Residue frames as a rotation matrix with the C-alpha (Angstrom) as fourth column:
MET 1
0.117 0.510 0.852 27.40
-0.149 -0.839 0.523 0.67
0.982 -0.189 -0.023 -16.15
ASP 2
-0.890 -0.457 -0.010 28.20
-0.037 0.093 -0.995 1.30
0.455 -0.885 -0.100 -12.46
VAL 3
-0.512 0.721 -0.467 25.61
0.853 0.489 -0.182 0.60
0.097 -0.491 -0.866 -9.80
VAL 4
-0.400 0.354 -0.845 24.82
0.298 -0.822 -0.486 4.26
-0.867 -0.446 0.223 -9.09
GLY 5
-0.773 0.080 -0.630 24.46
-0.575 -0.507 0.642 4.95
-0.268 0.858 0.438 -12.79
GLY 6
-0.838 0.471 -0.274 22.28
0.230 0.762 0.606 1.88
0.494 0.445 -0.747 -13.20
VAL 7
-0.394 0.705 -0.590 19.98
0.848 0.031 -0.529 2.93
-0.355 -0.709 -0.610 -10.38
TRP 8
-0.499 0.163 -0.851 19.76
-0.119 -0.986 -0.119 6.47
-0.859 0.042 0.511 -11.73
ALA 9
-0.900 0.131 -0.416 18.88
-0.419 0.007 0.908 5.20
0.122 0.991 0.048 -15.19
ARG 10
-0.713 0.620 -0.329 16.14
0.529 0.783 0.328 2.98
0.461 0.060 -0.886 -13.81
VAL 11
-0.333 0.625 -0.706 14.38
0.728 -0.305 -0.614 5.68
-0.599 -0.718 -0.354 -11.80
GLN 12
-0.868 0.019 -0.495 13.99
-0.280 -0.843 0.459 7.93
-0.409 0.537 0.738 -14.84
PRO 13
0.125 0.991 0.047 10.52
-0.409 0.095 -0.908 8.10
-0.904 0.095 0.417 -16.43
VAL 14
-0.806 -0.272 0.526 9.89
0.301 0.576 0.760 5.86
-0.509 0.771 -0.383 -19.42
GLY 15
-0.442 0.633 -0.636 7.78
-0.604 -0.734 -0.312 7.51
-0.664 0.246 0.706 -22.07
ASP 16
-0.358 0.248 -0.900 7.14
-0.869 0.263 0.419 4.56
0.341 0.932 0.122 -24.38
VAL 17
-0.918 0.129 0.375 5.49
-0.096 0.845 -0.526 2.01
-0.385 -0.518 -0.764 -22.08
ALA 18
-0.654 0.696 -0.296 2.59
-0.435 -0.026 0.900 0.62
0.619 0.718 0.319 -24.10
LEU 19
-0.926 0.369 -0.079 0.38
0.263 0.482 -0.836 0.07
-0.270 -0.794 -0.544 -21.07
ALA 20
-0.370 0.830 -0.418 -2.85
-0.831 -0.497 -0.251 0.09
-0.416 0.255 0.873 -23.01
GLY 21
0.145 0.529 -0.836 -5.36
-0.872 0.468 0.145 -2.33
0.468 0.708 0.529 -24.48
ALA 22
0.538 0.104 -0.836 -4.43
-0.034 0.994 0.102 -5.97
0.842 -0.027 0.539 -23.98
PRO 23
-0.536 -0.791 -0.295 -1.73
0.287 0.158 -0.945 -5.34
0.794 -0.591 0.142 -21.32
VAL 24
-0.689 0.357 0.631 -4.28
-0.691 -0.587 -0.422 -3.48
0.220 -0.727 0.651 -19.19
VAL 25
0.412 0.870 -0.271 -6.87
-0.751 0.493 0.440 -6.23
0.516 0.022 0.856 -19.64
VAL 26
0.087 -0.485 -0.870 -4.30
0.249 0.856 -0.453 -8.78
0.965 -0.177 0.195 -18.47
VAL 27
-0.870 -0.438 0.224 -3.67
-0.052 -0.372 -0.927 -6.67
0.490 -0.818 0.301 -15.38
LEU 28
-0.282 0.851 0.443 -7.38
-0.932 -0.352 0.081 -6.32
0.225 -0.390 0.893 -14.61
VAL 29
0.543 0.468 -0.697 -7.97
-0.369 0.879 0.302 -10.07
0.754 0.093 0.650 -14.93
ALA 30
-0.280 -0.745 -0.605 -4.96
0.358 0.504 -0.786 -10.85
0.891 -0.437 0.126 -12.73
ALA 31
-0.865 -0.030 0.501 -6.15
-0.389 -0.590 -0.707 -8.41
0.317 -0.807 0.499 -10.05
LEU 32
0.129 0.987 0.095 -9.67
-0.922 0.084 0.377 -9.86
0.364 -0.136 0.921 -10.11
VAL 33
0.413 -0.065 -0.908 -8.31
0.050 0.998 -0.048 -13.37
0.909 -0.026 0.415 -9.69
ALA 34
-0.617 -0.781 -0.097 -6.04
0.181 -0.021 -0.983 -12.21
0.766 -0.624 0.154 -6.87
VAL 35
-0.794 0.340 0.504 -8.86
-0.606 -0.506 -0.613 -10.72
0.047 -0.792 0.608 -4.82
GLY 36
0.149 0.967 -0.207 -11.48
-0.947 0.200 0.251 -13.30
0.284 0.159 0.946 -5.82
VAL 37
0.231 -0.145 -0.962 -9.71
0.012 0.989 -0.146 -16.57
0.973 0.022 0.230 -5.04
PRO 38
0.928 0.265 0.262 -9.94
-0.220 -0.178 0.959 -17.09
0.301 -0.948 -0.107 -1.25
GLY 39
0.694 -0.704 -0.152 -6.64
0.675 0.562 0.478 -18.92
-0.251 -0.434 0.865 -0.84
LEU 40
-0.132 -0.750 0.648 -4.72
0.860 -0.411 -0.302 -16.37
0.493 0.517 0.700 -2.86
TRP 41
0.349 0.340 0.873 -6.43
-0.026 -0.928 0.372 -13.46
0.937 -0.153 -0.315 -1.17
ARG 42
0.978 0.011 -0.207 -5.46
0.203 0.148 0.968 -14.76
0.041 -0.989 0.142 2.27
VAL 43
0.138 -0.990 -0.013 -1.81
0.969 0.132 0.207 -14.51
-0.203 -0.041 0.978 1.24
LEU 44
-0.295 -0.253 0.922 -2.14
0.644 -0.765 -0.004 -11.13
0.706 0.592 0.388 -0.45
ARG 45
0.767 0.623 0.151 -3.94
0.274 -0.532 0.801 -9.71
0.579 -0.573 -0.580 2.57
LEU 46
0.437 -0.694 -0.573 -0.58
0.816 0.038 0.576 -9.78
-0.378 -0.719 0.583 4.33
GLY 47
-0.532 -0.630 0.566 0.65
0.819 -0.551 0.157 -7.24
0.214 0.547 0.809 1.80
VAL 48
0.159 0.680 0.716 -2.34
0.260 -0.728 0.634 -5.00
0.953 0.085 -0.292 2.49
THR 49
0.899 0.150 -0.411 -1.71
0.421 -0.045 0.906 -5.32
0.117 -0.988 -0.103 6.23
LEU 50
-0.040 -0.990 -0.131 1.98
0.979 -0.065 0.192 -4.54
-0.199 -0.121 0.973 5.69
VAL 51
-0.500 -0.096 0.861 1.08
0.490 -0.851 0.190 -1.25
0.714 0.517 0.473 3.98
HIS 52
0.603 0.782 0.159 -1.47
0.228 -0.360 0.905 -0.52
0.765 -0.509 -0.395 6.72
GLU 53
0.719 -0.351 -0.600 1.12
0.665 0.093 0.741 -0.91
-0.205 -0.932 0.300 9.47
LEU 54
-0.401 -0.902 0.159 3.79
0.909 -0.369 0.195 1.03
-0.117 0.222 0.968 7.60
GLY 55
0.002 0.501 0.865 1.20
0.418 -0.787 0.454 3.76
0.908 0.361 -0.211 7.11
HIS 56
0.927 0.273 -0.257 0.97
0.324 -0.240 0.915 4.09
0.188 -0.932 -0.311 10.88
ALA 57
0.315 -0.901 -0.300 4.76
0.827 0.105 0.552 4.06
-0.466 -0.422 0.778 11.12
GLY 58
-0.381 -0.522 0.763 5.45
0.870 -0.482 0.105 6.56
0.313 0.704 0.637 8.35
VAL 59
0.295 0.565 0.771 2.94
0.200 -0.825 0.528 9.13
0.934 -0.002 -0.356 9.50
GLY 60
0.893 0.004 -0.451 4.02
0.451 0.021 0.892 8.61
0.013 -1.000 0.018 13.09
MET 61
-0.053 -0.990 -0.129 7.63
0.930 -0.096 0.355 9.42
-0.364 -0.101 0.926 12.24
ALA 62
-0.296 -0.021 0.955 6.50
0.681 -0.706 0.196 12.39
0.670 0.708 0.224 10.14
VAL 63
0.552 0.570 0.608 4.84
-0.037 -0.712 0.701 13.94
0.833 -0.410 -0.372 13.19
GLY 64
-0.022 -0.730 0.683 7.78
-0.771 -0.423 -0.477 13.28
0.637 -0.537 -0.553 15.49
ARG 65
0.741 0.276 0.612 6.95
-0.619 0.635 0.463 9.91
-0.261 -0.722 0.641 17.02
ARG 66
-0.379 -0.925 -0.030 9.52
-0.903 0.363 0.230 7.13
-0.202 0.115 -0.973 17.25
PHE 67
0.613 0.545 -0.572 8.79
-0.699 0.712 -0.071 3.93
0.368 0.444 0.817 15.30
THR 68
-0.107 -0.683 0.722 10.04
-0.933 0.320 0.164 0.99
-0.343 -0.656 -0.672 17.38
GLY 69
-0.926 -0.279 0.253 8.65
-0.192 0.927 0.321 -2.08
-0.324 0.249 -0.913 15.65
PHE 70
-0.004 0.961 -0.276 5.79
-0.986 -0.051 -0.160 -3.88
-0.168 0.272 0.948 13.94
VAL 71
-0.773 -0.156 0.615 4.42
-0.147 0.987 0.065 -7.37
-0.617 -0.040 -0.786 13.47
LEU 72
-0.212 0.731 -0.648 2.23
-0.897 0.118 0.426 -9.19
0.388 0.672 0.631 10.97
ARG 73
-0.397 0.142 0.907 0.21
-0.637 0.669 -0.383 -12.11
-0.661 -0.729 -0.175 12.31
GLY 74
-0.966 -0.037 0.257 -0.95
0.115 0.827 0.551 -15.37
-0.233 0.561 -0.794 10.81
ASP 75
-0.109 0.991 0.078 -4.59
0.805 0.134 -0.578 -14.23
-0.583 0.000 -0.812 10.97
MET 76
-0.125 -0.092 0.988 -3.59
0.887 -0.457 0.069 -11.38
0.445 0.885 0.139 8.61
SER 77
0.941 0.339 -0.004 -3.82
0.299 -0.825 0.480 -8.73
0.160 -0.453 -0.877 11.32
GLY 78
-0.022 -0.993 0.117 -0.88
0.705 -0.098 -0.703 -6.62
0.709 0.067 0.702 12.46
HIS 79
0.866 0.225 -0.447 0.37
0.489 -0.575 0.656 -4.06
-0.109 -0.787 -0.608 14.91
ALA 80
0.045 -0.848 0.528 2.82
0.539 -0.424 -0.727 -1.16
0.841 0.318 0.438 14.69
VAL 81
0.527 0.049 -0.848 4.28
0.828 -0.251 0.501 0.60
-0.189 -0.967 -0.173 17.73
THR 82
-0.016 -0.531 0.847 5.25
0.383 -0.786 -0.486 4.26
0.924 0.317 0.216 17.75
VAL 83
-0.054 -0.121 -0.991 6.46
0.998 -0.032 -0.050 5.97
-0.026 -0.992 0.123 20.89
GLY 84
-0.741 -0.127 0.660 5.38
0.199 -0.979 0.035 9.48
0.641 0.157 0.751 21.80
PRO 85
-0.796 0.487 0.360 2.68
-0.592 -0.499 -0.633 11.38
-0.129 -0.717 0.685 23.70
ALA 86
-0.815 0.506 0.281 -0.30
0.429 0.854 -0.294 9.18
-0.389 -0.119 -0.913 24.56
ARG 87
0.346 0.938 0.010 -2.72
0.747 -0.269 -0.608 11.86
-0.568 0.218 -0.794 23.38
GLY 88
-0.079 -0.337 -0.938 -2.69
-0.196 -0.918 0.346 14.83
-0.977 0.211 0.006 21.05
ALA 89
0.598 0.383 -0.704 -2.76
-0.688 -0.207 -0.696 15.47
-0.412 0.901 0.139 17.33
GLY 90
-0.326 -0.820 -0.470 0.32
-0.940 0.334 0.070 13.34
0.100 0.464 -0.880 16.61
ARG 91
-0.808 0.097 0.581 -1.22
-0.149 0.921 -0.361 10.26
-0.570 -0.378 -0.730 18.18
VAL 92
0.207 0.978 -0.001 -4.50
-0.183 0.038 -0.982 10.91
-0.961 0.203 0.187 16.37
VAL 93
0.501 -0.003 -0.865 -3.07
-0.851 -0.180 -0.493 11.24
-0.154 0.984 -0.092 12.86
THR 94
-0.640 -0.764 -0.086 -0.75
-0.768 0.638 0.052 8.26
0.015 0.100 -0.995 13.45
THR 95
-0.586 0.515 0.626 -3.69
0.002 0.773 -0.635 6.10
-0.810 -0.371 -0.454 14.46
TRP 96
0.409 0.829 -0.381 -5.83
-0.361 -0.237 -0.902 7.39
-0.838 0.507 0.202 11.60
ALA 97
-0.046 -0.518 -0.854 -3.23
-0.944 -0.258 0.208 6.68
-0.328 0.815 -0.477 8.91
GLY 98
-0.637 -0.362 0.680 -3.49
-0.270 0.932 0.244 2.89
-0.722 -0.028 -0.691 8.86
TYR 99
0.048 0.754 0.655 -6.71
0.477 0.559 -0.678 2.21
-0.877 0.345 -0.333 7.01
PRO 100
0.836 0.280 -0.472 -6.26
-0.235 -0.594 -0.769 4.90
-0.496 0.754 -0.431 4.32
ALA 101
-0.019 -0.984 -0.178 -2.64
-0.607 -0.130 0.784 3.87
-0.794 0.123 -0.595 3.63
PRO 102
-0.440 -0.198 0.876 -3.27
0.425 0.813 0.398 0.89
-0.791 0.548 -0.274 1.28
ALA 103
0.569 0.722 0.393 -5.74
0.720 -0.208 -0.662 2.90
-0.396 0.660 -0.639 -0.80
ALA 104
0.797 -0.306 -0.520 -3.40
-0.347 -0.938 0.021 5.92
-0.494 0.164 -0.854 -1.03
VAL 105
-0.269 -0.954 0.133 -0.36
-0.449 0.246 0.859 3.81
-0.852 0.171 -0.494 -1.90
GLY 106
-0.195 0.263 0.945 -2.36
0.654 0.752 -0.074 1.76
-0.731 0.604 -0.319 -4.40
ALA 107
0.840 0.542 0.037 -3.63
0.412 -0.591 -0.694 4.88
-0.354 0.597 -0.720 -6.16
ALA 108
0.479 -0.747 -0.461 -0.10
-0.624 -0.659 0.419 6.33
-0.617 0.087 -0.782 -6.26
ALA 109
-0.387 -0.641 0.663 1.27
-0.006 0.720 0.694 3.10
-0.922 0.264 -0.283 -7.74
VAL 110
0.178 0.543 0.821 -1.30
0.850 0.336 -0.406 3.07
-0.496 0.770 -0.401 -10.54
TRP 111
0.927 0.224 -0.302 -1.01
0.094 -0.916 -0.390 6.79
-0.364 0.333 -0.870 -11.27
LEU 112
0.213 -0.937 -0.278 2.79
-0.659 -0.348 0.667 6.65
-0.721 0.041 -0.692 -11.50
ALA 113
-0.311 -0.348 0.884 2.88
0.251 0.867 0.430 3.40
-0.916 0.356 -0.183 -13.46
VAL 114
0.446 0.568 0.691 0.66
0.804 0.086 -0.589 4.62
-0.394 0.818 -0.419 -16.29
ARG 115
0.978 -0.125 -0.166 2.84
-0.170 -0.940 -0.295 7.72
-0.119 0.317 -0.941 -16.57
GLY 116
0.629 -0.750 -0.205 6.11
0.067 0.315 -0.947 5.83
0.775 0.582 0.248 -16.91
TRP 117
0.050 -0.609 0.792 7.39
-0.832 -0.464 -0.304 6.30
0.553 -0.643 -0.530 -13.36
SER 118
0.868 0.330 -0.371 7.35
-0.129 0.871 0.474 2.62
0.479 -0.363 0.799 -12.39
GLY 119
0.109 -0.926 -0.361 11.09
0.538 0.361 -0.762 2.52
0.836 -0.111 0.537 -11.72
ALA 120
-0.572 -0.304 0.762 10.95
-0.342 -0.756 -0.558 5.43
0.745 -0.580 0.329 -9.31
MET 121
0.389 0.798 0.461 7.97
-0.825 0.078 0.560 3.94
0.411 -0.598 0.688 -7.47
LEU 122
0.791 -0.135 -0.597 9.70
0.199 0.979 0.043 0.58
0.579 -0.153 0.801 -7.14
ALA 123
-0.277 -0.959 0.055 12.86
0.328 -0.149 -0.933 2.25
0.903 -0.240 0.355 -5.85
VAL 124
-0.319 0.240 0.917 10.91
-0.754 -0.651 -0.092 4.06
0.574 -0.720 0.389 -3.15
VAL 125
0.757 0.652 -0.039 9.21
-0.523 0.640 0.563 0.81
0.392 -0.406 0.825 -2.12
VAL 126
0.421 -0.683 -0.597 12.57
0.472 0.727 -0.499 -0.96
0.775 -0.072 0.628 -1.82
VAL 127
-0.554 -0.664 0.503 14.02
-0.051 -0.575 -0.816 1.82
0.831 -0.478 0.285 0.33
VAL 128
0.044 0.662 0.748 10.99
-0.898 -0.302 0.320 1.86
0.437 -0.686 0.581 2.63
LEU 129
0.873 0.337 -0.352 11.07
-0.209 0.911 0.356 -1.92
0.441 -0.238 0.866 3.05
VAL 130
0.045 -0.934 -0.355 14.80
0.457 0.335 -0.824 -2.00
0.888 -0.125 0.442 3.76
VAL 131
-0.591 -0.198 0.782 14.35
-0.471 -0.702 -0.534 0.65
0.654 -0.684 0.322 6.45
ALA 132
0.356 0.842 0.406 11.35
-0.873 0.145 0.466 -1.24
0.334 -0.520 0.786 7.85
LEU 133
0.424 -0.186 -0.886 13.28
-0.015 0.977 -0.212 -4.52
0.905 0.104 0.412 7.97
VAL 134
-0.661 -0.744 -0.095 15.23
0.117 0.023 -0.993 -3.43
0.741 -0.668 0.072 11.05
ARG 135
-0.626 0.497 0.601 11.93
-0.778 -0.458 -0.431 -2.88
0.061 -0.737 0.673 12.87
VAL 136
0.117 0.680 -0.724 10.35
-0.433 0.691 0.579 -6.29
0.894 0.246 0.375 12.32
ARG 137
-0.386 -0.186 0.903 9.48
-0.922 0.055 -0.383 -8.08
0.022 -0.981 -0.193 15.54
SER 138
0.374 0.438 0.817 8.43
-0.441 0.859 -0.259 -11.57
-0.816 -0.264 0.514 14.43
ALA 139
-0.569 -0.623 0.537 9.63
0.104 0.593 0.798 -14.34
-0.816 0.510 -0.273 12.11
LEU 140
0.115 0.698 0.707 6.54
0.897 0.233 -0.376 -14.10
-0.427 0.678 -0.599 9.89
THR 141
0.849 0.174 -0.500 7.01
0.049 -0.966 -0.254 -10.35
-0.527 0.191 -0.828 9.54
ALA 142
-0.068 -0.966 -0.250 10.64
-0.471 -0.190 0.861 -10.86
-0.880 0.176 -0.442 8.55
VAL 143
-0.491 -0.073 0.868 9.73
0.541 0.755 0.370 -13.49
-0.682 0.652 -0.331 5.94
VAL 144
0.518 0.785 0.339 7.07
0.782 -0.274 -0.560 -11.25
-0.347 0.555 -0.756 4.38
VAL 145
0.771 -0.241 -0.590 9.25
-0.245 -0.967 0.075 -8.13
-0.588 0.086 -0.804 4.31
VAL 146
-0.322 -0.942 0.094 12.29
-0.298 0.195 0.934 -9.97
-0.898 0.273 -0.344 2.93
ALA 147
-0.300 0.268 0.915 10.19
0.756 0.652 0.057 -11.68
-0.582 0.709 -0.398 0.25
VAL 148
0.757 0.644 0.108 8.48
0.586 -0.597 -0.548 -8.47
-0.289 0.478 -0.829 -0.87
THR 149
0.509 -0.658 -0.556 11.78
-0.428 -0.753 0.499 -6.57
-0.747 -0.016 -0.665 -0.81
GLY 150
-0.468 -0.740 0.483 13.50
0.033 0.532 0.846 -9.23
-0.883 0.412 -0.225 -2.89
LEU 151
-0.022 0.546 0.838 10.73
0.920 0.339 -0.197 -9.40
-0.392 0.766 -0.509 -5.48
THR 152
0.892 0.374 -0.254 10.46
0.285 -0.901 -0.327 -5.62
-0.351 0.219 -0.910 -5.71
GLY 153
0.222 -0.905 -0.362 14.22
-0.422 -0.424 0.802 -5.23
-0.879 -0.025 -0.476 -5.98
TRP 154
-0.505 -0.365 0.782 14.43
0.454 0.658 0.601 -7.81
-0.734 0.658 -0.167 -8.76
LEU 155
0.392 0.741 0.545 11.58
0.887 -0.146 -0.439 -6.14
-0.246 0.655 -0.714 -10.64
PHE 156
0.817 -0.134 -0.561 13.26
-0.097 -0.991 0.095 -2.74
-0.568 -0.023 -0.822 -10.28
TRP 157
-0.051 -0.984 -0.173 16.65
-0.484 -0.127 0.866 -3.97
-0.873 0.128 -0.470 -11.51
ALA 158
-0.857 -0.409 0.313 15.77
-0.024 0.639 0.769 -6.60
-0.515 0.651 -0.557 -14.12
GLY 159
-0.086 0.923 0.374 12.10
0.627 0.342 -0.700 -6.22
-0.774 0.174 -0.608 -15.02
PRO 160
-0.647 -0.034 0.762 11.14
0.711 -0.389 0.586 -4.84
0.277 0.920 0.276 -18.44
ALA 161
-0.975 0.213 0.055 9.39
-0.220 -0.933 -0.284 -1.48
-0.009 -0.289 0.957 -18.29
LEU 162
-0.268 0.937 -0.223 6.04
-0.596 0.020 0.803 -2.91
0.757 0.348 0.553 -19.41
VAL 163
-0.022 0.223 -0.975 6.16
0.503 0.845 0.182 -5.69
0.864 -0.487 -0.131 -16.82
GLN 164
-0.873 -0.315 -0.372 7.05
0.480 -0.425 -0.768 -3.16
0.084 -0.849 0.522 -14.10
ALA 165
-0.779 0.617 0.112 4.03
-0.600 -0.785 0.153 -1.07
0.182 0.052 0.982 -15.05
GLN 166
-0.045 0.797 -0.602 1.72
-0.304 0.564 0.768 -4.08
0.952 0.217 0.216 -15.20
VAL 167
-0.297 -0.125 -0.947 2.81
0.725 0.616 -0.309 -5.37
0.622 -0.778 -0.093 -11.80
LEU 168
-0.978 -0.103 -0.184 2.43
0.200 -0.726 -0.658 -1.96
-0.065 -0.680 0.730 -10.18
VAL 169
-0.519 0.855 0.005 -1.04
-0.726 -0.444 0.525 -1.45
0.451 0.269 0.851 -11.64
ALA 170
0.064 0.525 -0.848 -2.10
0.078 0.845 0.529 -4.92
0.995 -0.101 0.013 -10.49
ALA 171
-0.553 -0.344 -0.759 -0.62
0.758 0.171 -0.630 -4.33
0.346 -0.923 0.167 -7.04
GLY 172
-0.972 0.202 0.119 -2.31
-0.227 -0.937 -0.266 -0.93
0.058 -0.286 0.957 -6.86
LEU 173
-0.183 0.956 -0.231 -5.68
-0.579 0.085 0.811 -2.45
0.795 0.282 0.537 -7.71
VAL 174
0.000 0.130 -0.992 -5.23
0.527 0.842 0.111 -5.15
0.850 -0.523 -0.068 -5.08
LEU 175
-0.839 -0.371 -0.397 -4.30
0.530 -0.391 -0.753 -2.53
0.124 -0.842 0.525 -2.45
VAL 176
-0.768 0.608 0.202 -7.34
-0.587 -0.794 0.158 -0.38
0.256 0.003 0.967 -3.22
VAL 177
0.136 0.824 -0.550 -9.70
-0.320 0.562 0.763 -3.36
0.937 0.073 0.340 -3.13
GLY 178
-0.232 -0.312 -0.921 -7.95
0.691 0.614 -0.382 -4.58
0.684 -0.725 0.073 0.00
ALA 179
-0.985 -0.109 0.135 -8.43
0.002 -0.784 -0.621 -1.19
0.174 -0.612 0.772 1.64
TRP 180
-0.270 0.960 0.076 -12.19
-0.792 -0.266 0.550 -1.43
0.548 0.088 0.832 1.01
ARG 181
0.243 0.361 -0.900 -12.33
0.086 0.916 0.391 -4.98
0.966 -0.172 0.192 2.34
HIS 182
-0.620 -0.515 -0.592 -10.41
0.650 0.084 -0.755 -4.07
0.439 -0.853 0.283 5.48
LEU 183
-0.883 0.348 0.315 -12.67
-0.425 -0.878 -0.221 -1.07
0.200 -0.329 0.923 5.96
GLY 184
0.042 0.945 -0.325 -15.73
-0.568 0.290 0.771 -3.28
0.822 0.152 0.548 5.60
ALA 185
-0.033 -0.128 -0.991 -14.35
0.532 0.837 -0.126 -5.63
0.846 -0.531 0.040 8.24
VAL 186
-0.879 -0.345 -0.330 -13.69
0.456 -0.403 -0.793 -2.88
0.140 -0.848 0.512 10.79
ALA 187
-0.669 0.699 0.255 -17.04
-0.630 -0.714 0.304 -1.21
0.394 0.043 0.918 10.07
GLY 188
0.174 0.796 -0.579 -18.79
-0.306 0.603 0.737 -4.44
0.936 0.049 0.349 10.98
THR 189
-0.057 -0.243 -0.968 -17.28
0.796 0.575 -0.191 -4.68
0.603 -0.782 0.160 14.45
ARG 190
0.805 0.321 0.498 -17.68
-0.052 -0.799 0.598 -2.65
0.591 -0.508 -0.627 17.62
ASP 191
0.391 -0.746 -0.539 -14.19
0.886 0.464 0.000 -3.57
0.250 -0.478 0.842 18.83
ALA 192
0.982 0.017 -0.190 -12.99
0.094 -0.909 0.405 -0.68
-0.165 -0.416 -0.894 20.98
SER 193
0.220 -0.975 -0.017 -9.36
0.151 0.017 0.988 -1.59
-0.964 -0.220 0.151 20.21
SER 194
0.283 -0.080 0.956 -9.80
0.955 0.120 -0.272 -1.02
-0.093 0.989 0.111 16.45
ASP 195
-0.746 -0.631 0.213 -8.32
0.656 -0.752 0.071 2.14
0.115 0.192 0.975 14.96
ALA 196
-0.276 0.724 0.633 -11.77
0.084 -0.638 0.766 3.74
0.958 0.264 0.115 14.72
GLY 197
0.653 0.527 -0.543 -12.51
0.533 0.189 0.825 2.80
0.538 -0.828 -0.157 18.33
VAL 198
-0.088 -0.784 -0.615 -9.19
0.974 -0.197 0.111 4.21
-0.208 -0.589 0.781 19.56
LEU 199
-0.782 -0.183 0.595 -9.75
0.412 -0.869 0.273 7.42
0.467 0.459 0.756 17.61
ALA 200
0.221 0.937 0.272 -13.21
0.171 -0.311 0.935 7.81
0.960 -0.160 -0.229 19.14
ARG 201
0.623 -0.025 -0.782 -11.72
0.772 0.181 0.610 7.35
0.126 -0.983 0.133 22.61
LEU 202
-0.404 -0.897 -0.183 -8.88
0.906 -0.420 0.059 9.80
-0.129 -0.142 0.981 21.96
THR 203
-0.934 -0.045 0.355 -11.03
0.197 -0.893 0.405 12.56
0.299 0.448 0.842 20.48
GLY 204
-0.565 0.812 -0.147 -14.63
0.056 -0.140 -0.989 12.04
-0.823 -0.567 0.034 21.57
VAL 205
-0.324 0.425 -0.845 -15.62
-0.930 -0.307 0.203 12.07
-0.173 0.852 0.494 17.87
PRO 206
0.519 0.609 0.600 -17.92
-0.522 0.781 -0.342 9.11
-0.677 -0.135 0.723 17.08
ARG 207
-0.351 -0.715 0.605 -16.28
0.019 0.641 0.768 6.15
-0.936 0.281 -0.211 15.38
VAL 208
0.394 0.573 0.719 -18.71
0.738 0.269 -0.619 6.45
-0.548 0.774 -0.317 12.47
VAL 209
0.904 -0.126 -0.410 -17.10
-0.272 -0.907 -0.320 9.77
-0.331 0.401 -0.854 11.57
TRP 210
-0.083 -0.996 0.037 -13.66
-0.678 0.083 0.730 8.17
-0.730 0.036 -0.683 11.48
LEU 211
-0.219 0.086 0.972 -15.00
0.472 0.881 0.028 5.30
-0.854 0.465 -0.233 9.39
ALA 212
0.814 0.559 0.157 -16.47
0.430 -0.400 -0.809 7.86
-0.390 0.726 -0.567 6.99
SER 213
0.565 -0.680 -0.468 -13.07
-0.678 -0.706 0.207 9.57
-0.471 0.200 -0.859 6.72
PHE 214
-0.418 -0.671 0.612 -11.45
-0.167 0.719 0.674 6.23
-0.893 0.180 -0.413 5.83
ALA 215
0.148 0.589 0.795 -14.15
0.723 0.483 -0.493 5.65
-0.674 0.648 -0.354 3.22
LEU 216
0.876 0.172 -0.451 -13.60
-0.095 -0.855 -0.510 9.11
-0.473 0.490 -0.732 1.74
VAL 217
-0.046 -0.967 -0.249 -9.91
-0.766 -0.126 0.631 8.35
-0.641 0.220 -0.735 1.13
CYS 218
-0.490 -0.089 0.867 -10.77
0.245 0.940 0.236 4.95
-0.836 0.328 -0.439 -0.33
ALA 219
0.566 0.774 0.284 -13.32
0.557 -0.105 -0.824 6.58
-0.608 0.624 -0.491 -2.64
GLY 220
0.680 -0.380 -0.627 -10.78
-0.552 -0.828 -0.096 9.17
-0.483 0.412 -0.773 -3.80
ALA 221
-0.421 -0.877 0.231 -8.21
-0.531 0.445 0.722 6.47
-0.736 0.181 -0.653 -4.47
THR 222
-0.154 0.462 0.873 -10.76
0.562 0.768 -0.308 4.43
-0.813 0.444 -0.378 -6.39
TRP 223
0.843 0.478 -0.248 -11.56
0.125 -0.622 -0.773 7.47
-0.524 0.620 -0.584 -8.55
VAL 224
0.224 -0.854 -0.470 -7.86
-0.814 -0.429 0.392 8.02
-0.536 0.294 -0.791 -9.34
VAL 225
-0.602 -0.467 0.648 -7.36
-0.139 0.860 0.491 4.36
-0.786 0.206 -0.582 -10.25
ALA 226
0.212 0.776 0.594 -10.52
0.601 0.376 -0.705 4.20
-0.771 0.506 -0.387 -12.36
ARG 227
0.824 0.065 -0.562 -9.55
-0.295 -0.799 -0.525 7.30
-0.483 0.598 -0.639 -14.34
ALA 228
-0.126 -0.973 -0.193 -6.03
-0.809 -0.012 0.587 5.99
-0.574 0.230 -0.786 -14.94
VAL 229
-0.567 -0.068 0.821 -7.15
0.162 0.968 0.192 2.54
-0.807 0.242 -0.538 -16.06
LEU 230
0.493 0.826 0.275 -9.95
0.510 -0.017 -0.860 3.87
-0.705 0.564 -0.429 -18.29
ALA 231
0.618 -0.345 -0.706 -7.56
-0.607 -0.781 -0.149 6.32
-0.500 0.520 -0.692 -19.90
ALA 232
-0.497 -0.847 0.186 -5.13
-0.569 0.481 0.668 3.48
-0.655 0.226 -0.721 -20.61
LEU 233
-0.265 0.484 0.834 -7.88
0.521 0.800 -0.298 1.41
-0.811 0.356 -0.464 -22.16
ARG 234
0.759 0.615 -0.215 -9.09
0.194 -0.529 -0.826 4.28
-0.622 0.585 -0.521 -24.32
SER 235
0.210 -0.760 -0.615 -5.58
-0.702 -0.555 0.446 5.03
-0.680 0.338 -0.650 -25.58
ALA 236
-0.653 -0.446 0.612 -5.58
0.018 0.799 0.602 1.70
-0.757 0.404 -0.514 -27.41
THR 237
0.156 0.818 0.553 -8.65
0.743 0.272 -0.612 2.57
-0.651 0.507 -0.565 -29.47
């Protein structure tokens, strides 16, 4: 099979993925361990931050801003730079997009995985990461992006359909939980340089309103994930 044909075959939906019962329980346990073990969570937080920063970048480009680079830091924070007008709707939505991004991507990963679209989701992730790789601006950022790209690419090309679905559901759960944890951290600070603080300064709308908008997206993502996982569990009975 040629490469193009192989890629095309792998992005097609798979209708017979038995992601129900025991496989779902395994995923839930793995996700709980991932977010509950401090040492492991500190590593996985980089993935949540990566999605956060690429959320800024993606929405920024969608509204006409120019994405020039991003960094991930050892303290698990990050920063993405988009160039465009210093004020206005484009700057506002670009700034807003960071905190909701992990929850939205996590919910999409779970929703697609349980419906057999794991291959397509993995392909999109690989493409996004390859594009983002040319915008990394630190050694740590490069290591993280290359590692995640390599693992995702291997899973897309060689991973069995069930394993692809399990990994995506686990990753989606971690992203949604991570979104809530990041939101809790920013809600507990009055840092004017945080996304909520910048949004308040740009618009005059109180930061609590922006925090509530982040929470609303996280709640919606949680609802999508909960419905998908519960449906998978019920399908085994």
